[in-house]
C-alpha positions in Angstrom: -0.1 -0.2 0.2 1.4 3.1 -1.0 1.8 5.7 2.2 2.2 9.0 2.3 4.4 9.2 5.7 6.5 5.7 5.0 8.3 6.7 8.7 5.6 7.3 10.5 3.6 4.5 9.6 6.5 2.4 10.3 6.5 4.0 13.4 3.1 3.3 14.4 3.4 0.4 13.6 6.5 -0.9 16.0 4.7 0.9 18.4 1.6 -1.1 18.0 3.8 -4.6 17.4 2.6 -4.8 13.9 4.6 -6.3 11.2 4.8 -4.6 7.9 6.6 -5.3 5.0 8.8 -2.2 4.3 11.3 -2.8 1.2 9.2 -1.2 -1.0 9.6 1.8 -2.2 7.0 4.3 -0.4 4.5 1.9 0.5 4.7 -1.0 2.9 3.0 -4.8 2.8 0.5 -5.9 4.1 -0.3 -9.8 4.6 -3.7 -11.2 6.8 -4.7 -14.6 7.1 -8.2 -16.2 8.5 -7.4 -15.3 11.9 -6.9 -11.4 11.6 -9.6 -10.3 13.8 -12.2 -6.9 13.3 -9.7 -5.6 16.4 -6.8 -6.1 14.0 -8.2 -4.7 11.3 -9.3 -1.6 13.1 -5.8 -1.3 14.6 -4.1 -1.3 10.8 -6.6 1.3 10.2 -4.8 3.7 13.0 -1.4 2.0 11.9 -1.6 3.0 8.3 -3.7 6.0 8.1 -3.5 8.0 12.2 -5.9 7.6 14.9 -7.5 10.5 12.8 -9.2 9.0 9.9 -12.9 8.5 10.4 -13.2 5.1 9.5 -15.5 2.5 11.7 -15.4 -1.4 11.6 -18.5 -1.6 12.5 -20.0 0.6 9.5 -17.4 -0.8 6.9 -18.5 -4.4 8.3 -22.3 -3.5 7.7 -21.4 -2.3 4.2 -19.8 -5.5 3.0 -22.5 -7.1 4.2 -25.2 -5.4 2.5 -23.4 -5.0 -0.6 -21.1 -8.6 -1.2 -20.8 -8.1 -5.1 -17.1 -9.4 -4.6 -18.3 -12.4 -3.3 -19.2 -14.9 -5.9 -23.3 -16.2 -6.2 -22.1 -19.3 -5.5 -20.1 -18.7 -2.4 -23.1 -16.6 -0.7 -25.7 -19.0 -0.2 
């Protein structure tokens, strides 16, 4: 993910004990898996965007649940 202030993002990640791939010019790499929780995603928002980003994990979760066009119809049932 491209970031405006890579040093600040990496400092927040280190403080939050989150490992990000840092060998990409002007960007960081993120890896998620099936054990990633909503709290992990919310914390990642804070690390990547700063505390005043205004994103709400509850609202985003509801939006995804209501609009699942990215999920194949056969998998949604």
